[in-house]
N, C-alpha and C positions, 0 to 999 in steps of 0.2 A: 701207960698201955692203951687206954681210951683215946688219949690224944694222938698217939702213934697211929692208931687205926683210922682215926679221922683224917689225919694228914695222908696217909697212904690212899684212902678213898678219894679225897680231893685231887691227889696226884694222878690217880687213874682216870678221872673224868675230866681233867684239865683240857686235854686236846678237843674234847667234844664241846666243851664249853667255849673254847676259842673259836672253833668252827661256827657254832651258833652265833656268837657276837659278831663275827665278821659277816655272816648272812644277814643278821639284822641290820647292820651297818649298810650294807648294799641295798637292801629292801627300803630302808629309810631314805637313802639318797634317791632311789627310784621315785619314791612317794613325793619327795621335795621337788625333784625336777617336773614331775606331772603336774603338780599344784602350781609351780611357777609358770609352766607353759599354759596351763588353764587361765591362770590370772592374766596373763599377757594376752591371751586370745580374747578374754572378756573385755579387757581394756580397749583393745583394737575394735571390737565389735561396738562398744559404747561411743568411741570416737567417731566410727563411721556413721552411727545413728545420729550423732550430733551434727555431723556434716550434712546428712540428708535433710534433717530438720531445717537448717539453716538455708540450705539450697531451696527447699519448698517454700520458705518464706520470701526469698528473694524473687522467685517466679511467681 
């Protein structure tokens, strides 16, 4: 009886859990993309500063 009630309860909330997990996956993907873009931007900025330093030394 107890297990049957638990099973029915899980069955009733399963669609909500599935929606939540999909939303979390989408949010995780957005966070990773943002972090990757930020990392790429920081690398470009660092490279640009290195080029500036070298050009200052040449001149």
